[in-house]
SEDRENMI-106624 format. One record per residue (C-alpha): x, y, z. Coordinates in steps of 0.1 Angstrom, whole numbers, plus 5000, padded with zeros to 4 digits. Layout:
% SEDRENMI-106624
XYZ/...
***
This chain:
% SEDRENMI-106624
259717864113/261517564127/260917294101/262317004121/259516764132/256817014121/253516954103/253117134070/249417224069/248917574056/250617854039/249918064070/252917894086/255418054063/257118384062/259118494031/262418374047/260818024051/259818014015/263418114005/264817834027/262417574010/263517693976/267217693984/266917323995/264817243964/267517373942/270017153960/267716853953/267616903915/270616673906/269016393927/265616443911/267316433877/269116113886/272616263882/273316173918/271815923942/271315963980/270115714006/269815974033/266315844043/267315474040/265015284064/262415564067/258815514057/256315764042/252715694049/251015824017/247315854028/245115974000/241415954008/240416143977/241416063941/244916183931/247516083906/250216353903/250316463940/250316113954/252915983930/255016293933/255116263971/256115893968/258815963941/260216243962/260616013992/262015733971/264615963956/265816033992/266215663998/263015604018/260115364013/256515434007/253315274020/250015384005/246315394013/244215513984/240515583985/238115634014/236315304007/239615114011/240315254046/239115184081/237415524079/234715354058/234015134088/233415434111/236915484125/237715834136/240516044121/242016044156/242215674158/243515644122/246215904129/247315724161/247615394143/249215504110/251715734126/253015434145/253815284111/255515584095/258215844100/256216114081/252716114065/251416284034/247616314035/244716424012/241116424024/237916574009/236816754040/238217104049/240217094081/240516714081/244316704076/244816944105/242516734127/244516424117/247816594124/246716694159/246616314168/249616204148/252916114164/254916204133/254916504110/252016534086/252116724052/248816844037/248316704002/244916893999/241916924022/238716984004/238417333989/240617474017/244417454009/247017263989/250317414003/252817193985/251117263951/251217633958/254917613968/255817423936/253817673916/255717963931/259017783926/258017733890/257018103887/260418203901/262317983877/260318093847/260818463856/264518423863/264818303827/263318633816/265418843839/262618903864/261718823900/258518753919/258219103932/256319303906/254618993892/251519033870/249418713871/245918613858/244218343878/241318193858/238517953864/236917813896/238518043921/235917963948/236617593951/240217583938/242417513968/245617563947/244717933940/243717983976/247217873988/249018053960/247218373968/248418344004/251918283992/251918593969/250818813999/254418764012/255818943981/255719303969/253819493942/251819203927/249119263902/246418993902/243618953877/241018713891/238918583862/235918373870/232118363868/230618573895/229418263914/232918123914/234918423925/237918403949/236618413985/236418763998/238718684028/241518594004/240918903983/241219104014/244518934023/245919043990/244719393993/246119424028/249419334013/249119633990/248619433959/246519543930/243519303926/241319323895/238119103895/236719023861/234718773841/236418873808/239318643798/240718833768/241319163785/242519003817/245418813800/246619093778/249319223801/250318953825/253518753830/251618433841/248318283830/247318043857/244317833846/242217603868/239517353860/235917363873/236117163905/233116933897/233616733929/232917043950/229417103934/226216943945/225616783911/227416743878/224616953861/225517243884/229217223875/228217203838/226817553840/230317693842/232417433823/234217563793/233717933800/237318033799/239117833772/242717923763/244117793730/246917903707/244718143687/243618323719/247118323732/248618473701/245918733698/245718843734/248818753754/252318913754/254818683735/256518543766/253518493788/253918173808/250917933809/250417733841/247817493854/247917273886/246516973866/244716773858/243516983829/240016883817/240516783781/236916683775/235316873745/232817063768/235617193790/239117203774/240317493794/243817453780/243717323744/246117053733/247217293705/249217473732/251417163737/254117283714/254117633729/257517683747/255717903773/253417613784/255017533818/252517273831/254916983828/257817183842/255517243872/255116873877/258916823875/259317093901/256916923924/259416643930/262316873941/259917083962/258516783981/262116643985/263016974001/260116954026/260916594035/264616684041/263716984062/261016824083/263116514089/266316714095/268516554069/269416854047/273016864058/273416484054/272116444018/275516494002/277316274027/275315974015/275416063978/277215923949/277316013912/275115803889/277215583866/274715303858/272315503836/273315683804/269915723788/269316053769/266816183795/269516233822/272516323801/
***
């Protein structure tokens, strides 16, 4: 695809060559994300960070990524704090806010809302999650993490064995990741969930049409015994009609160190899009996994910065200018960046 000036709304936009390009630029961004080098390539540019649904990691990650490229960030958080609460249409909001920004990152609780917003925007829009539909940047950072974790074990994404666990019906991260994996070869997917929360059939069909092996199960232990990646997700309480309905499924698939040691291969990587629900009744990833070197959840969040830096640089056409405005960092010698 031609990234310059484009909206990033869905994984459907990407072919494998596009994913490779995004990852190449992300690797180029790593010294800037780690503060070894500084660039001001987006000096004077403004990101409109429009999050009409609660978010911490994604919102801050987008903002940090833009700041690290030298740009400035203006934020709207919460539906109730926006003109939408006064009855303004997405069209009007897009026309106004795109006049204040050079690029917009947006999250909204309604499926298709970000695409509707983008159709009226005068600047590129990046989807930060639209309801239970998609979360393309999360899926890209997840796949980038998978690639990095597997490279360390002498493997590639082709031939990956992955278990996706939890609320696969409402989990937009697994929806987008499934679409991404359809671009690769010989993937084995174990889709583990209660029957009522299974992956949408249309996405299962996409995977099978890509000649991947798909195993649907509600048994955690057998499904994680021979996989490279365990990708856990929380019950998406906000997508249910009531908390009581969500509670019917909460805590069904808990992974702790004991379960990991007993059922997983020694180098199985543990991933989660976060936030992980640490309440006693849920606790899908126990805190006793925190010292497990194969727990990659915080490496995922770090990778989100470089992945989003990559997308900003590609969409705003500054990839070739990043190094021209860069300089080595000499003012910080703290242990984190040494």
